[in-house]
N, C-alpha and C positions, 0 to 999 in steps of 0.2 A: 399261766394265762391271766390269773387274777392280778398278778403284779404288773403285767403289761397294761391291762385295762385301767388299773389304778394310776399308772404313770403315762396314760395315753397323751394327755395334754403336753407333758414335758417331751414326749417322743416327737410329736409333730412340730414342736418349737425348734427342734434340732435342724429341720430341713432348711436348705438354702432357698427353696422356692416357697412362694406363698401358697397356703392351702385353705380352700374354702369348701366346707361341707354343708350340703343342704339335703332335705328329704325330697321325696318324689313330687311333692306339691310345690317345692321351691322355697320352703321355709328355711331360713338360715339357722344352722345348729352350732357351727364352730368355725373359727378362723384362727390361724396360728399367728405368732408374733411377726414373722416375716411378711405375712399379708398386710398386717397393720402398718408395718414399716414401709412397704411398697406403695400402699394406697392412701395412707393417712386416715383410714377408716378403722375405728376401734371395735373390739369385740362386743362391748356393752351396747353400742348403737346399732349393731347389725343382728345380734342374736334375736331370734323370734320374728325378724322382718322377712317378708316375702320378697323374692328377687324381682318379681314383676312390679311391685310397689316401688322398689328402689330405682327401677328404670324410669317409672313415671315421674319420680321426684328428680330425675336428672343426676342421680348419684353415679350411675354408669349407663352406657348406651346399649350394651349387648349382653345377653345371657345365654348359657348353653343348656340349662336345666330342661326346658320343655323338649328340645330336640333329642337329648340323650334319653329321656324317659320314653319318648315315642319310638326311637330307633333301637334302643338298648345297645347302642354302639358308641365308642368314644368319639369325641368331636373336638375341633380346634377352631379358635377364632381370635381376633384382636379386639380388645375392649378399651374404650376411653373412660377414664375415671375422673369425674368432675371437670372434664375438658382439659385437664392438666397432665395426667399420666396416661401413657399408652402401655398396656400390658398385653401379653399373649396368654390366652387361656387354653389349657389342655384338660378337658373333662372326661371322666371315666364313670361308668355305671357300676353300682354295687347291687347284685341281685340277691333276693331272698330265696327261701327254700322252694317256693313255687315258680321261680324263674322270673319274677317281676322286679323292676327297679325299685329299691327301697331307699337308696341313698345315691347322691351324685357328689363325687369328690373331684374338685377342680384345682389344678396346679396353675399358679400364676407367676409369670416372670416379667420383670420390667424391661420393655424394649424401647423406652423413650430415648435413651442415649443411642441405641442402635439406629432408631429412625432418624435422629439428628445427624448421626454419622453418614447415613445413607443420603440424606438431603445434602449434606456438605459435599459428599462425593459427586452427587449429581450436579451441584453448582460448579465444582472444580472441573468436571467433564465439560460442562457448557463453556467455561472460561477457556479450556484447552481447545475446544472446537472453534471458538471465536478467534483464539490466537492463531490456529492453523489457517483460518480464513484470512486473517490479516497477513500472515506470512505468504500465503498463496497470492494475495493481491500485490504484495510487495515484490514478489518474484516476477509476477506477470508484468508489472509496470517498470521493473528495474529499480533496485534499491540503491545502486551506486549512481550518484549524481554525475552526469556528463558535464564537464566544464565547457563553457562556450569558447569557441575559437574565433577571434576577431582582431583586426588591426584598425578598422575604419573609425574615424572620429564620431560618426553617428552611433556606433555600437559602444564606444568608450563612454560617451555621454549617457546613453541609455542604461548601461550597466551601473554607472555611478549613481544614477537616480534610483534604480532598483534596489541597490544596497542600502540607500538611505531609508527607503520605505520598508525594507525587509526587517529592520530593527524594531518596527512597531507592529501592532496587531491589526493595522488597517487592512480592509479588504482590498485586494489588488486585482485589477482587470487588465489582461494582456490582449491586445488586438493585433491582428496581422494576417497575412495570407496563409494558406495551407502550406505547411512545411518550413516556416521561417524559424522554428525552434522555440515555440511558446512553452513547450513542456520543459525544455532545458533551462529556460529562464525561471520558470516556476520552481524547479528544484533548486536553482541557485538562490532564489529568494528564501526558500525554506532553510537551506544550509546556513544562511546569514541571519537567521531569526533566532529568538530565544527558544523556539520550539525544535531546534535542530536535533535534539536527542530523542525526539518522539517520531511517530510515524508520519511519512509523507504518502498520502493515498490518492492516486490518480483515478478519476472516474470519467469515462467517456460517455457523456450524456446522450450521444446519438446512437450508441451501440446497445443500450439496454432496451428490451422489449417494453412497449408502452404499458402493458398489463402487469409488468413486474417492477417498474421503476420506483413506485412508491415504497413497496416492501423492501427493495434493495437499499434505497437511500435511508429510509426512516425505520426499518425493521418491522416486526409484527409480533403479536401476542400468540400464546398457545391457542390453537384451534381457530385462528382468525379467518381461515379460509380452507377450502378443501386442498389437501396435500401439504398443508403447513407443518412445520416441525412441531412435534408434540410439546416441546418446551419453549417455543417461540424462538426468535432470532433477532440479534442486534443488527441495526442498519449500519451503513458505512460511516455515518457521522458519529455514532457511538463507538464503533471500532477504532476510529482515529482519535479517540479522546486524548487531549493534550497536544495533538499534532496539527498537521496541515491537510486540508482536503482540497485537491485541485480538480475543479469542475471544468474539464475540457469540453469545448463545443457547447457552451452553456446556452447558446441560441437555439439549440435543438430541444431544450427542456419544455415539456408540455405546460400549458398555462396553469392547470391545477397544481402541478408540482412547483411552479414559480411562486405560488401563494405560500406553500409550505416552506420553501427555501427562504422567503422573506422573513418568516417567523424565526428561522434559525439565525439569520443575520441580526435581527432586531432584539430577540429575547434569549438567544442561545438555548433554544428548547426544540425538542423533537417529540412528536407523538407517534408511537408505533401504530400500525394498522391493527384495529381491534381494541386499542387502549382508550381509556377515558381520561387519563391524566398524562400530562407531558413529562418529559425527562430533561434535565439539564445536561448540556454538553459543552465542552470547552474545546473548540476547534478554531483555527484560523482558515479562512476561505480565500483561495485564489481562483479566479475564473478566467477563461480564455475563449475566444471565438474568432472565426474568420468572417463573420457576418457583420453587416452594418446594423447594430442594435438600435441606433437612433431611428433608422428607417423602419425597423421592425416595430418599434414603439408607435410610430405614426400609423402603421397599417394594422395595429392591434394584435400583432403576433408575439409581442413581448410586453410585460407589465412595466409601465412607466415608473412606478414606485420602486420596483426591484432594480430597474436600470439605474436610477439615481442612487440607490443604496449601494450598488456595485461600483459606482463611478467615484469612489473616494480617491483612489490612486489609479490612474489610467496610463498605461505605457503602450505606445504604438511602435511595433517592431517593423523596421523597414525591410522590404523584400531584398533578396540577394542582388538583384540587378541594380539596386541603388547604392550598394556598398561593395563595389567590385574589388576593393582592397582586401576584402575578406575571402575572396574566392581561392586564391593560391594557397593561403594557409590552411583553409578547410580541405582542399584537395590533398595536400601533403599529409594532413592529419588522418584523413580517411584511408589514404594509401598505406600509411604506416600501420594503422589498426588492422586492416584486412590482410595486408601482407604478412603480419605477424600471426594472425588467426589461421590463415591457410598455409603458413610456412613457405612463403614465396619471397624471393629477393627481387624487388621491383622498384623502379624509379620512373619519374615522369619528365619528359623532355620540356625544355623551356618554351619551345614553340607550341607545344600542346597546352601548357598552362596559359599562354596568351590566348589561344583559341577558347579555352574555358572561360577566361575573363571577358571575352567578347560575346559569349552566349548569354541569352536572356534568362535562363533558368526559371521557367514558369512554375516549376514545382519546388523552387527554392532549395534550402539545405537538404531536405529529405530526398529530393531528386538527385542532388549531387552525391549524397551518401550511397544511394542505390546504384548510381552510375559507376562510381569508383569500385564498389564491391563487385559489380559485374565485370569490370576491366581486370580486376585481380583474378577472379575465378576463371574467366575465359581466355585471358591473355597467354600467349605462348612465347613471349619475348621478355627480356628483363627490363626493357624501357617502353613506356607507353608513348607512342608517337602519333602524329596527325593521321597517319594511315590507319590507326586503330579506332579512330573516332567514327561515330555514325554520321551519315551524310548531313543531317541538320546541324551538327556541330563542326564537322570538317570544313564547311564553307566559311567558317570564321577563322580558319587556320592561316596564319602568316608566319614566315620564318621569324622565330622569336628573337634571335640575336643577329639579325641581318645588318649588314653594313651598307650605308648609303654612300656610294662613291662620289666624292666632291668633284666639282668641275676642274679638269686638269688645265691649269693656266701655263704650266711649264713642265718639261720632262721630269719624271721621278723614277727612281730605281724600284723595280718590282719588289725587292726585298723590303724596302722602306714601307711600301704600300701594305704588304702582308703583315709587317710588324705592327703597323697602325691598326689594321683590322683586328689582329689578335688582342692588342691592348684594349680596344673598345669592347670586344666580346667579354674579356675578363672583367673590365670595370663594370659593365652592365650586369654581369653575373654576380659580382660581389655586392653590388647595390641591391640586387633582388634577394640574394640569399643571406646577406648580412655577415658573411664569414668567409675568410680565405680558406679555412679548413674544409668547409662544405663544398666550395667550388673545386678545391683540389680533388676531393673524392668524386665529385660529379664528372670532372673532366679527366679523371684518372691520371693526374700528374702530381708531382711533389709541390709543396708550398714554395720551395726554393725556385722551381721553374716559373711559377706564377709571379713571384717577386722580381725575378730576373727579366721576364718579358714586360712587366709593367715599368721597369726602370730603364729599359733600353729605348733610346731615341736616336734618330739618324744623326743628330748633331753630337751625340755622346753625352748630353746634359742629363740632369735629374728631372723626371716628371714631377709635376706639382703634387704636393701632399705626401711624398714618399721619402723626403729627406730624413736621414738618420734612422730609417726603419729596417734597412737591409740586413745589417750584421746580426742583430739580435734575433730576427725572425728566421734567419737561415739556419 
């Protein structure tokens, strides 16, 4: 026993935990080398010092001695040493012969790294949560950009202008009626921009509740309001860092939010709800609306400074009724998409296409998309004909490939008249479809038959434009 007491200091220096021994009054008696190493506090500056005085001096912020003396039971706590080290304390009472506490032995273990790891894990979890939110937003808005379908000169010119603007970081404002395809063109601009590898985030300004729109767009700090996430939350602008934010129906944005949006455009900064300092963001903004923003500015519903800031590059998308050349390609595109989706084999008659071209399409491309989807889902025949159209469209239906009988000045053989009708039908079909192969599949005949009928004339001569084409194509 004497040998143990003689080597007591050496014994406690063996422990991998720090050891701090004090008497019942809190006077420091002994610390081991590991405690000195953990805390940076030396034996000679601690011995004889009362733990309460050390707390008052700010050496550490919490002690176990008084509680253990009072309860005579072990206790555990976390202690900050000089505001730099965080250690966990496990204190135990040593009782004398009368059962009173005579000594308090406290084991100390550094948990600074553990706390740092925990904080890092919490940060990683927050990043993962934000990533999931981004992913959900991308899924909801569709991450695959839909390519615009068009043939009209108006759209060719518009898309060429859009692609020129897309290569810059200029704010883009898309104007047009509901359903003209503003979101498709916004995605196209993003795909042709230097930000194409980053997120494209669509925000429908009219669908977010007014009491939530600020926190959704700009985020909030921890405890900013009742029900808020305990760790705060990034807003849409922060989530789309490096990418493009598409503000659809921006005319529905409340006036207070217009002020905050102006700051994003001018300073590339957002301020979370409950925050005192702004955060820098790097996003490109594309806005769209079906409203007359100029009129809204005059009536005080839209900020004039925001309107001018948005009007750096303005593209007016024409309604579908003003670009009828795009109707047939769009109808075929949607028919192919939904026929594939629902595993149907369907086509659309030429006369039906002409009826669609004559219809005004007040809902524009979106109305057509929903209409064709409905035709595919409900249709029970392989070809969509005029009889399948609703009354408001069927009244526009005319025989698509009708032949107008010329005035008969002299007798003609019926066979010659029928041959002429067939040739005109075939020529018009080739002009519309742009390919003999497509017409052959549509009319369920061979290419050879089409070329033969096009070459046949009552006089036996060659029709214009087909000389030298017959042999190779057959």
